N, C-alpha and C positions, 0 to 999 in steps of 0.2 A: 561731979560727981553723977550727974546725971544721966551721962554715956554709963555706966556702970547700970547693968539692967541683971535679972536672974533669967534664968533658962525659962519658965512661964513666960514671963515679959515678952523673950523673944518668939516663943513659939504663937502667942497671941497676937503677933505681927502678919502672921502668914494669912492671905486672902484666898478665897476660889480663884481660879486661873490662874495664880501667882507662877514663877518659872523662878527657883533659885536654882542658884549657880555653886558648887563647893568646888574647894582649892583639890589639886593635884594628890594623889598619893598623900602622904604625911602633913598635908597642907589643909587636910577635909576640914568642916566643923564635925569633929567627934560627936561631941556633947549633945550639938543641936541634933545632928543627925539619927544620934540614938534614941533619941525620946521625940522624932517626928510623928511617928505612927498615933503620939497619944491623943493628936489633933484629927485623927481621920475620922471622928465621930461630926465634925463641923465646917468641913470643908471639900470641895470637888473639884477635881481637874489640877490637880499641884503638878507640876513637872519641874522634877529633881535631875540636872546636868551636872556629870561627874565625870572624870576621867583617873584610871586605876585605882579605885577605892580599894582600903586596906581593911576594912571591918565588912562584914555581912549585918547590916542595921534591920531590925525588925521591919521600917516600912518598907522593905524590899520583899518582903514574905507577899505570897500568892494572895493571903485573905485580904491584901490591901491592893491589889493590883486593880479594881475600880475607882478608886483613890489617885494614887499616885503614878503617873509618869514618869518613866526614867530614860534618859538620852545619856549614851556613853559614847565620850572620845577612845577610848582605850578598855578593853575590858579586863579586868581580873577574875578570879574564882568566884569572887562575891557576885559577880554579874553574869558568870558563865552558869550560876546555878539556879538563874532564872530568867533563863533563855527563852524555855518555851512558854511562859506566861502568857503572854500576848502584850506586856508593858512596857516592854523594854526595847530600845531601839538604836544602832551603833551609829556614830555620825562620821563617815567619811572623811579622813583629813590627811595632810600633813600637817607635822605638831607645829611648825612653826607658823601656818595659819589656820590654825585649830578655830582661838579667841577671836582673830580678824574677820574670818567668815563668819563666826557665831554671831558675832556684834551687826555684821550686815544683814541678819536671817531674822533675830528674834531678841528682844529689848530685855533685858535682866530686871526682874522686879525685886531681887534681895542675893544679896551675895552673902555667904556665910562661909568661914575659913577660920584658920589658927594663926596666931603670931607670939612674938616672944614678948616681954613683959615690957611695961611704960618704962623709956627710960628717964635721965632727968632732966631731960630738953624735951618732952612730952612726943617723943618719936616709939612706935615699934619697926619689929623687922618682921616683915613676912616669913621670914626663917626657912621653910624647904623649899619652897617653889615659887619661881614667878614667872613659869610656863606661859601663862596667861591672865594671872591671879588679878595684876595690876589695871590689865586692861578692862577686865571686867568690873572692878571695884569703881573703877572712872564711871562706870556705865549704867551702874545700878542706882535704884531708888531708895534701895536701906543696905547698908552695908554692915553686918555683924562679924565680930571677930570675936576667937575665944583666946583670952591673953593666959597663958601658959609659961611661968616661970620656969619649965622644962623644958622649955623648946628654944634651940639655941639662937642667936645672935648672929644672923648673918649681915654681910656687906654685898654691897654692886649696885641695885637699881630697886630693892627690897624693903626700903623706908619710907615710911608713912607717919606722917604726925598725926595726932590724936583729932585736933580738927575735919581733918577729911573722913572720918568712921564715926558712921550715927551711933552706932551701941557698940560696947564691950562687957563679955562674960567671963567671971573668974573663973578659970579651971586651973585642976593642976595633974593631969592624966601624962602619963609616959608616953614620947611619942613611940609609933610603931616601930617595931623594929621586922627589917628584912635578914632573916638569917644567910650567912654565907653558904653556897651549895657548896657541897662535896665538889672533889674534882678526881673524876676517873680516869682509866690509862686511855679514854678516847680523846680526852679532853687535855691532858698532857703532851698527845700526839700532835693535836691540832694546835694547840698553845705556842709548839717548839719550831712548829713551821711558819706560825703567825710571825715569833719572833725574829725570824732570820729575815725577813723583810723590812724589820725596823732597825734605824740607824739612830746613834747617838744624837740627842738634838731635835728627835720629831717631834709633832704634836700630836698628842690621841686622842681616840674619843671609843669607849667603850660601853657595854651596858652591864647587864647582871647576867648571873647562871654561871654553871660550871666551866664554860669554855672561856668566856671575859675572866674569870678567875684562873684559868690557867695559864691565861695568856699573862694576866698581870706576873705571876710567878715566873714565867720564863723572862720577863723583862726585867730580873734584879738584876744583872749585870749589865744593864745599859744607863748612858750618862746622859744629867743635864736635858730629860724631856719636856715637854709642855703638855698642857691639857687645855683643850676646848673640845668640851663635850656636852650632849643633851644632860645626861644622869650625872652626879658625882657620887661613886661608889666607894665600899669601903677595899675592896683593891687597888684603886688610884687612892685612896687616903694611904694607904699601907707602901706603894711607894712613894708618895709624898716623904711617910717619915724617915723613911729607909734610905732617902739622899736621891733618887733615881729619879725624880721630876724636881726642876728648878724652875722652869719657865724662860731662863735666862738666854736661849735664843729664838723666844717668838717673834713672830714680825707682827702681832697681833696681841696685847694686852702683856707685856713683856713681863715675866715676871709672877704671873697672877693664872690660878686654876679657874678656869669661863666655866660654867654651868647652869644651869636652868631652873634645876630642883638637884635637891638631895635626899636619898634614903638609902637603910643601909641597917648598920650595927649601932650602939650606942657610941661605940667607941669613935666612930664617922661623925655623931654628934655633936663628942665633945671635943673632936679635932676642927671642926667647922666653927664652933663657938668662938665668938669676936675675934676671928683670924683673919687678919687682912687682906692674907695670899689666895682667899677664895673669893670669887664674885658671882655671886649668883644676879643675871641679867634676864630681861625680858624673852621669851622665849621664840619671840619674833624675829628679834634680832640675832640671838646666839645661834637658833638653827635655819636662819637665813641661809642657801648653799652660797650667795656670793659674797656674806660675812666669811663661811667657813672656808671658803677658798682664798681669803684673805692670808691666811696663815701659810704661809712657807712648810712644806715637809709635814701638810695634814695627812694621817694617819684616820681610817675610819673603820672599826671593827663590828661586825653583827650577826645574827645568825638568823635563821631562817626554818621554815618547818618540811620545804618540798622545793628545790629546784626542777626544771625543766630541761630536756636534751638543747633548747634554744638558748637558755640562761634566764628565763624567766622566774622569779622568784614569789613565791607566794607563803609570806611570814603570818598571815596573822588569821587564817580560816582554816578549817579542815571539810574540803569541800565548798558550798555554799552556807554551812554555820561559822559564825564570827566565833573567834577565839581570845584574840587581844587586840593587836590594832597596828595599822603602820606605824606609828610612832613618830620617832625622826629619822626612820631609816632611808628613806629616800632621800630626806633633807641630807642626811651625813655621808652618804655613799658619795650624791652626787658634788656635794660640797669639797670632800677631798680631791675628788678628782677634778676640779676646778684650780685648786691648786699649786703651786709650784714644785714638784716633786713627789705629789699628794698619791696615796694608795688608798685601796677600798678594799676590804675582807668581806666576804659572806660565808660563815661558816657553819655546819652541819655534821651531825651524825651521817653515816652512809645508809644505815637502816633504822627501822625503829618497829617494836612490837606491839602489834595491834590486834585487837580481836575481830577474828573472822564473825560476820552476821547471821551466815549458814550453818557452822558447825559450833560458833560460841566459845573456839578456840582461839589462844593467841598465835600469830603467827609473824614472821620476820618478813618484811617489805621494804623495798627500795625507797630512800628517800629524794633519790635522782630517778626520776620517770619520764618516761615520752612524753605524756602529758601530764599537766597538773589534771587536778580529781575534778571534775564536772561542779563549776559555780566557783572555782578557786577564786579568791582576790591576789592579783598580782601587786603586790607590794613594792617590787621594785624590777621596772622596767629592763628587757634583756638588753634595752639600747646602755642602761647604766648600771652594767655590772662588769667589775673589771676582775678580780678574783676570786674563784670559790675553793672553799679548802674543805677536805674531811680527814679522816684519821688516815686516808690512802696517799693524802697528798695534796698538791697546790693547782688547780688549772685556771691558766690566764688568758681571757675571754677578751682582752681590748685588741679591739682590731680586727678578731678573726671573723671567720664567714661561717654561715652555720655547719658546712661539713666538719671544720675544725673543731668546734664546738662541742658537735657531739664526739665527738674521738676522743677530745680533751676529759669530755664530763665523765664519760663511761670508765675513761684510765685511771680515774679519782671514786670510781663506784663501790659497791661490795664486788666481789670477783666471780659471787654466785650468779648475780644480776647482769653481769658483761655483755653475755651473749644473747639473754633475753632482750635486754635495752638496744642491740644494735638491730635484732631482727625486727623489734617493734617501729625502729624509728624507720627501717627499709618500709615493712609495711605500711606505714601511715603516709608515706610519700616525702617525711623530714628531711631525708638524703636518697639518692638512688645508687 
């Protein structure tokens, strides 16, 4: 009983100069973080490391910027809002190395996250994520978990005995919901193009958004697909419920849907609860390209913000301003290409509407560009790009030279920008 403490008891444990780490997405310690600002009057230089936070907590607000510093492995809207405050910084990473490299750099003083109810054997499940959580728990001086009966009990490598937890807080909030993105006509076209390359028995990976949802819908006529993915999504759950995903042909973890975190709708959380077909495993393992490559017929589907005419993909920044993160894009794209008969797709709309800073008016720009914006982060090297897909088709870049890439990428750009892109490629000396 001594392990069960109040929220105030937990907050009292925080000291000056502490580094607090919380879980990814739904695995964050929401109750603790929602009230962390209450101790701003008595602490100084407290650092919080997070990944894809699902809430805009009060301690993130500008009035507390001199007390709390924030480091993020992956930005969400909550972090983008505080970008200009001066107390936020991004941690460049490939997701499978995020926790490992952080451990080599800094000691964790307090880990705070969420878990399922304690079972009759004294175990909890870390429930929504083991991307880095278990590794950071083992490193932390103090481990605080918010024990929530509304969180699903998942299996894999997420079990933790109560003896390995310092303190538990009893909570009962609903897990955060990530609604399904609506699918538009462009999504449908891109989804249909990618679906043509996916065969019965393939092992798939994709994430969130309209394009991945459209891909999922386009796969309903496939058979015996497997899953080895960073994120288990509502779209993948629906394919499993429809009988499309069986995993019977997988060469690694046959019959299991392997992931490192779960995020989506309540229907998804109900699906993974006490479901032995779902394995939530250590992100250092799941996202390791060498491990991914052990899945024959592995298919990776990711999205990007901008692609240049040589194939470089910027998927995480707008110019030099951080927008999201590398996440597992490089992990999964390279891993899939290491697999026997593996394929990797990078998808994007051919254009976007952006505000012109001079006129203030929105205008259409090409997302296939001669050069990435100044300061743009290269999330996926041109050496590691396989297929690029827009609503205008598929460009296969594997083994191609620069001239061939320029031609193929221009062919899937929006028609109104194709001549301009060709002219820019010649003017910049990309081709002659």
